[in-house]
C-alpha positions, 0 to 999 in steps of 0.5 A: 463445382468451383462454388463447392470448392470455395465453400470447402476451402472456407470451412477448412480455413475456418476450422484451422483458424478456430483450432489455432485460436483455441491453441493460443488460448490454452497456451496463454492460460498455461503460462499464466497458471505457472506465473509467467504473466508477461509470457501469457500476455505475449501469447494472448496478444496473438489473438485477433481483437475480433476473436476476444472473448470475455474470458480472454479479456479477463485473463489479460486483466488478471495478468496485469493485476499480478504484474501490478500494471494498474493502467492496463488493468483499468483498461481491460476492466472497463472493456469487460464491463462495457460488454457485460456490466453485470459480470459480478466476479470482475466487479468484486475485484475491480471496484475495490481497486478503483476505490483504493486507486493508484499512486499519483505522480504528484504524491498521494493517490488517485482514486476513481469513486465516480466510476465505482458509483456508475458500476455499482448503480448499474449492477444494482438494477439487477440485484440491489441487495449484494452486500459486497457491491453495496460496500464498495458503493458506500465507500465511493460515496464516502470518498467523494464526500457525499455523506448524505448518500454514504449513510443510507448505503451503510445503514442498508448494509447494517439492516441486512446483518452486515456488522463487520468491522469495516461497515461499523467503522465506516458508519462511525467515520461518516457520522463523525464527518457529518458532525454527529459525534454521539452516533460516531462514538456508538459505531466506532466503539462497536468496531473497536470491540470487534477488533481493537487492533484492526485499524489504529486510525479507528482508535485515533478517531474514537479518541477524537470523538470522545473528546468532542462529547466530553469523555476525557478519560476514554479519549486518553485511553484510546489515543494512547492505544492509537499512538502505540499502534501507529508507532513503528517498532524500535528496529524500524525506527533505528533503520529509518534514522540510519538511512536518513543519516546516510542521506544527509551524509551524501548531501554533505549536511553534517549537522542534520546527519549528527542529529539522526545519528543521535536518534540512532544511538537512543535506539541502538543495539549494543553491536551498533554502538561502536560504529555509531560512535565513530560516525558521530566523531566524523560529524563533529570533525566535519563541523569543526568541533574538534574537542567533540571529535577527539572525544568520540574517536577516542571513545571508539578506539578504546571500545574496539581495542584488543578485540576481534573486529571485522575489516570494516571496524579495522578500516574505521580504526585506521581512519580514526587514528589518522584523523586524530593525528591530523588534529594534533598538527 
């Protein structure tokens, strides 16, 4: 009788635990679907480690992906593939992230091509023809500088009909790195025809290759297009120089600040000119170039006289007038 009672209690406890686990899974999924990724993680952590399924792990992986937490994402990606190395839905999300890598504390990016190679080679034991897997494998070989292995991987993609921009561009880059500029020209030209705006670096590399094989006129054309597409628009450049000027102001480096303001003036809309004129007057004053300071402060005051202006301009007018009075003493 006692033994039967223990069995009954064990079954009831097991059913209770299973029900509780299912409830936690549903709650974690609920929060994730609504965008509460931290809340979802908080709930899923209440699941015992020995009860975690691949679906539980994948939910954590996806939550960390949405939160941009790459270290934890990499941890769960590895855990899933240790249990199921052929999990293709994860492989297709995980390997591009590994190839792209993450920002390094020392600047640049840290990538993980060796890990991608291991993952893809293992999957290829089951299916060697998966285009998306083979793309990541080829990219990983290229990233480690093994062009002798990158090339046949890319050629295999081409042979099964994968002639998208990315594959043609990668083939062009690989041939260029191997010193075969003629083949590089063929593939980079085809990539450019597919989408001339897809990647300005493709145009840049094509221009370099054209120079190497003596196509000077084409090189000029492609390099000009690359420069145009790589160049930020006028408003972005204006903002960049404005922020640089502010950084130099905070450091007290007025000569460099003046240079940035001069660049701003070349890019400025009419509404920005008066404020820039005042700020340049400030720089000249701090650099003890009083004649220039007077010129710019007077120009600013003339431009804003008897006009509607906001409190910011009003303050700058008072400051300019006060500085001019100081310079008269």
